[in-house]
C-alpha positions as CSV (number, residue, x, y, z in Angstrom):
1,X,-42.2,-36.8,13.9
2,X,-40.1,-37.3,10.8
3,X,-42.8,-35.6,8.7
4,X,-42.7,-32.6,11.1
5,X,-38.9,-32.2,10.8
6,X,-39.0,-32.4,7.0
7,X,-41.8,-29.7,7.0
8,X,-39.7,-27.4,9.3
9,X,-36.7,-27.9,7.0
10,X,-38.6,-27.0,3.9
11,X,-40.2,-23.9,5.5
12,X,-36.8,-22.7,6.7
13,X,-35.4,-22.7,3.1
14,X,-38.3,-20.8,1.5
15,X,-36.6,-17.4,1.9
16,X,-33.3,-18.7,0.3
17,X,-32.4,-18.3,-3.4
18,X,-30.2,-20.4,-5.4
19,X,-26.8,-18.9,-6.2
20,X,-26.0,-18.7,-9.9
21,X,-24.5,-16.3,-12.5
22,X,-27.4,-13.9,-12.2
23,X,-26.6,-13.4,-8.5
24,X,-23.3,-11.7,-9.3
25,X,-24.2,-10.0,-12.5
26,X,-24.2,-6.2,-12.4
27,X,-27.6,-4.6,-12.1
28,X,-28.8,-2.6,-15.1
29,X,-28.9,0.6,-12.9
30,X,-25.3,0.4,-12.0
31,X,-23.2,2.5,-14.5
32,X,-19.5,2.7,-14.7
33,X,-18.3,6.0,-13.3
34,X,-15.5,7.8,-15.1
35,X,-12.3,8.2,-13.2
36,X,-11.9,11.7,-11.6
37,X,-9.5,14.0,-13.4
38,X,-6.0,13.9,-11.9
39,X,-5.0,16.8,-9.7
40,X,-2.6,19.3,-11.3
41,X,1.0,18.7,-10.3
42,X,2.4,21.6,-8.3
43,X,6.1,22.1,-9.1
44,X,6.8,24.2,-6.0
45,X,4.2,25.4,-3.5
46,X,6.5,28.3,-2.4
47,X,6.2,31.7,-3.9
48,X,9.4,32.7,-5.8
49,X,11.4,35.7,-4.7
50,X,12.1,36.5,-8.4
51,X,10.8,34.9,-11.6
52,X,12.8,35.6,-14.7
53,X,10.7,35.1,-17.8
54,X,12.6,34.2,-21.0
55,X,10.0,35.3,-23.6
56,X,12.8,37.6,-24.7
57,X,16.2,36.1,-25.5
58,X,18.2,37.9,-22.8
59,X,16.0,39.6,-20.2
60,X,17.5,42.4,-18.1
61,X,17.1,41.0,-14.6
62,X,20.4,42.0,-12.9
63,X,19.1,45.1,-11.1
64,X,15.8,43.5,-9.9
65,X,17.6,40.4,-8.7
66,X,20.3,42.4,-6.8
67,X,17.5,44.4,-5.1
68,X,15.7,41.2,-4.1
69,X,18.9,39.5,-2.9
70,X,19.8,42.5,-0.7
71,X,16.3,42.6,0.8
72,X,16.5,38.8,1.6
73,X,20.0,39.1,3.1
74,X,18.8,42.0,5.3
75,X,16.0,39.7,6.7
76,X,18.3,36.7,7.2
77,X,22.1,36.8,6.7
78,X,22.2,33.0,6.3
79,X,19.4,32.7,3.8
80,X,19.6,29.9,1.2
81,X,18.7,30.4,-2.4
82,X,17.1,27.8,-4.8
83,X,17.7,28.7,-8.4
84,X,15.3,26.6,-10.4
85,X,15.3,26.7,-14.2
86,X,11.9,25.6,-15.6
87,X,11.6,24.5,-19.2
88,X,8.8,23.2,-21.5
89,X,10.6,20.0,-22.3
90,X,13.8,18.0,-21.7
91,X,15.3,19.1,-25.1
92,X,16.0,22.5,-23.6
93,X,18.0,21.3,-20.6
94,X,21.4,22.6,-21.7
95,X,20.0,26.1,-22.2
96,X,18.1,25.9,-18.9
97,X,21.3,24.9,-17.1
98,X,23.2,27.9,-18.6
99,X,20.4,30.3,-17.6
100,X,20.4,29.0,-14.0
101,X,24.2,29.3,-13.8
102,X,23.9,32.9,-15.1
103,X,21.4,33.7,-12.3
104,X,23.6,32.0,-9.8
105,X,26.6,34.1,-10.9
106,X,24.6,37.2,-10.6
107,X,23.6,36.3,-7.0
108,X,27.2,35.6,-6.2
109,X,28.1,39.2,-7.4
110,X,26.0,40.4,-4.5
111,X,28.5,38.7,-2.1
112,X,26.5,35.5,-1.5
113,X,28.7,32.4,-1.2
114,X,28.1,29.6,-3.7
115,X,27.5,27.2,-0.8
116,X,24.2,29.0,-0.1
117,X,22.9,28.7,-3.7
118,X,21.3,25.5,-4.9
119,X,20.6,24.8,-8.6
120,X,17.7,22.7,-10.0
121,X,16.2,22.0,-13.4
122,X,12.5,21.1,-13.9
123,X,10.2,20.7,-16.9
124,X,6.6,21.9,-17.1
125,X,4.8,21.3,-20.5
126,X,2.1,23.8,-19.6
127,X,4.7,26.7,-19.5
128,X,4.3,29.4,-22.1
129,X,8.0,30.5,-21.9
130,X,11.0,29.2,-20.1
131,X,11.7,30.7,-16.7
132,X,14.3,30.8,-13.9
133,X,12.7,31.1,-10.5
134,X,14.7,32.1,-7.4
135,X,13.3,30.8,-4.1
136,X,14.5,31.4,-0.5
137,X,14.5,28.9,2.3
């Protein structure tokens, strides 16, 4: 009887393997996968009402901006404006701030109260030239 229980115990362990370092070693077929490229950062998913491009030192945007503001005001008399100055790097923040303030003043000349105009500054290293974008909400 004792011989029989030993034989059964030995037969039950025949399918088992000893656990050692080779058990957890990576298989030669497994290759490290490179990390996927990060998704591009979208500054603002909205389409701007107006984009003022500063490839020239002082672009002439007053007439176009006035037309766009009047059209937006006709659609909604309480429309809010986001004036966003976008620059290549943070070294240009003072110039970007002045540009956004200039656009804000131009919008105010079209009888829009300052309480409905919101200013913002952002950087985008991929930008070819600084811009001021006007969004509506």
